[in-house]
C-alpha positions as CSV (number, residue, x, y, z in Angstrom):
1,M,58.7,137.5,112.2
2,G,62.2,138.6,110.2
3,M,64.1,138.5,113.3
4,F,62.8,134.8,113.8
5,V,63.7,133.8,110.7
6,W,67.3,134.9,110.7
7,I,67.2,133.1,114.4
8,V,66.3,130.2,112.6
9,I,68.7,130.4,109.7
10,A,71.0,131.0,111.9
11,A,70.3,128.1,114.3
12,L,70.8,125.9,111.0
13,V,74.3,127.2,110.1
14,L,75.4,126.7,113.2
15,I,74.7,122.9,113.1
16,A,75.0,122.3,109.8
17,V,78.9,123.2,110.1
18,L,78.8,121.2,113.3
19,I,77.9,118.5,111.0
20,I,80.9,119.3,108.7
21,F,82.9,119.5,111.8
22,I,81.6,116.5,113.0
23,Y,82.4,114.3,110.1
24,N,85.5,115.7,109.0
25,N,87.3,114.8,112.0
26,L,86.2,111.3,112.3
27,V,87.3,111.0,108.6
28,G,90.4,111.9,110.1
29,L,90.2,109.7,113.0
30,R,88.4,106.7,110.5
31,Q,91.8,107.1,108.0
32,N,93.7,106.4,110.9
33,V,92.1,103.4,112.2
34,H,92.8,102.4,108.4
35,Q,96.2,103.5,108.5
36,G,97.1,101.4,111.8
37,V,94.9,98.0,109.9
38,A,97.6,98.8,107.2
39,D,100.7,98.6,108.8
40,I,100.1,95.3,111.2
41,D,99.1,93.7,107.7
42,A,103.1,94.6,106.8
43,Q,104.6,93.2,109.4
44,L,102.6,90.3,109.2
45,R,103.9,90.2,105.5
46,Q,107.3,90.7,105.9
47,R,106.9,87.9,109.2
48,H,106.3,85.6,106.6
49,D,107.9,86.1,104.0
50,L,111.5,85.5,106.5
51,I,110.3,82.4,107.1
52,P,111.1,80.8,103.9
53,N,114.5,81.9,104.6
54,L,115.0,80.4,108.3
55,V,113.9,77.2,107.1
56,E,116.2,76.8,104.6
57,T,118.8,78.0,106.9
58,V,117.5,75.3,109.7
59,K,117.8,72.9,107.1
60,G,121.3,73.1,106.4
61,Y,122.1,71.8,109.7
62,A,119.2,70.7,111.0
63,G,117.8,68.6,108.4
64,H,116.3,66.0,110.4
65,E,114.0,68.1,112.2
66,A,111.4,67.2,109.7
67,A,108.5,67.9,111.7
68,T,110.0,71.0,113.3
69,L,110.1,72.5,109.6
70,E,107.0,70.9,108.0
71,A,105.3,72.1,111.3
72,V,106.6,75.9,110.8
73,I,105.7,75.8,107.1
74,Q,102.6,74.8,107.5
75,A,101.9,77.5,110.2
76,R,103.2,79.5,107.7
77,N,100.5,78.6,104.9
78,N,97.7,78.8,106.9
79,A,98.4,82.4,108.6
80,A,99.1,83.6,104.7
81,K,95.1,82.6,104.1
82,G,93.1,83.5,107.3
83,S,92.4,86.0,109.0
84,P,95.1,88.0,111.9
85,S,92.4,86.4,114.5
86,S,91.7,83.6,113.4
87,G,94.5,82.1,116.2
88,D,97.0,81.1,112.8
89,E,99.0,83.9,113.2
90,Q,99.5,82.4,116.8
91,Q,99.8,79.2,115.6
92,L,102.7,80.2,113.6
93,K,104.5,82.4,116.7
94,I,104.4,78.9,118.8
95,A,105.8,77.2,115.1
96,L,108.9,79.8,115.3
97,D,109.4,79.6,118.8
98,N,110.1,76.0,118.2
99,L,111.3,76.9,115.2
100,L,114.0,79.1,117.0
101,A,114.8,76.9,119.6
102,L,116.3,74.4,117.5
103,G,119.5,76.9,117.4
104,E,119.8,75.5,121.3
105,A,120.2,72.1,120.1
106,Y,122.7,72.3,117.1
107,P,125.3,74.6,118.3
108,D,126.9,74.5,114.3
109,L,123.7,75.8,114.0
110,K,123.1,78.7,116.9
111,A,126.9,79.6,115.9
112,S,125.7,80.9,111.8
113,A,125.4,83.8,110.5
114,N,122.5,83.9,108.7
115,F,120.8,81.7,111.5
116,Q,121.6,84.9,114.3
117,E,120.7,87.6,111.2
118,L,117.8,86.3,110.3
119,Q,116.7,85.4,114.5
120,R,117.6,89.1,114.7
121,E,115.5,90.5,111.5
122,L,112.5,88.6,112.8
123,A,112.6,89.5,117.0
124,D,112.6,93.3,114.3
125,V,109.5,92.4,113.4
126,E,107.8,90.8,116.2
127,D,108.7,94.4,118.4
128,K,107.4,96.9,115.1
129,L,104.3,94.0,114.8
130,A,103.4,94.9,118.5
131,A,103.9,98.5,117.7
132,A,101.5,98.6,115.4
133,R,99.7,96.9,117.2
134,R,99.7,99.5,119.9
135,A,98.9,102.4,117.3
136,L,95.8,100.2,116.1
137,N,94.7,100.6,119.5
138,A,95.2,103.6,120.0
139,A,93.7,104.8,117.0
140,V,90.6,102.8,117.2
141,A,90.3,103.6,121.0
142,R,90.2,107.8,119.7
143,F,88.1,107.0,116.6
144,N,85.3,105.4,119.2
145,T,86.2,108.1,121.9
146,A,85.3,110.5,119.3
147,R,82.4,108.7,118.0
148,E,80.5,108.3,121.1
149,A,81.2,111.8,122.6
150,F,78.3,114.8,122.3
151,P,77.5,116.0,119.7
152,A,78.9,113.6,118.0
153,V,77.2,110.6,118.9
154,L,73.9,112.2,117.8
155,F,75.1,112.7,113.7
156,A,77.9,109.8,113.9
157,S,75.6,106.8,112.8
158,A,73.4,108.6,110.2
159,L,77.2,109.9,108.9
160,G,77.5,106.2,108.6
161,F,80.8,105.5,110.9
162,S,80.2,102.6,113.1
163,E,82.3,101.3,115.8
164,A,86.0,100.1,115.2
165,D,86.5,96.5,116.5
166,F,90.0,96.8,118.6
167,H,89.8,92.5,118.1
168,R,90.1,91.7,114.6
169,L,91.3,92.9,111.0
170,D,88.3,93.3,108.2
171,D,89.1,91.0,105.6
172,S,88.8,93.4,103.3
173,E,91.1,95.8,104.9
174,K,94.4,92.8,105.2
175,G,96.3,92.1,102.1
176,T,97.8,89.3,100.9
177,V,100.7,87.7,101.8
178,D,103.2,87.0,98.8
179,Q,105.1,84.1,98.8
180,A,109.0,84.8,99.8
181,P,111.6,83.5,97.4
182,A,113.6,80.5,98.6
183,V,116.8,80.7,99.3
184,A,119.1,78.1,100.7
185,F,121.9,78.8,102.7
């Protein structure tokens, strides 16, 4: 009887160690997902902060393009309030493309050093945002794969690990976008 008890105890200890390992691994992977969400949020904030400066620069050269400027401001405000998956960010991208197209219609604007610098900064933010989205998707894929692989699949739900979503940022994880100070050039 004594040998059987030791075997059962050893099996229970082994299972406990396995559960601890699975838990710690999933916690680390979940943190990577949270970091990816935070990185995207930071890039969105940076994009939103550039917009008032870009609009003010364009106003100086093409102030009569009020409809385009209003569309950009409205899209920025909607994107700042909504979730990134709501389509507001896509509307903002379209409005920004229309605003940047004004550079072609107004040679003085296109030649403006301020406009060129803001265009470069915006392109840089867009590149960083795309990279952050790829990193988030990779982190989500790693987390979901680890969660669904055997033996973690036996314990993940019981330990409180639910599937991470590729397509949506949770509103509680998305920070608020601060208003950028208006800068007139």
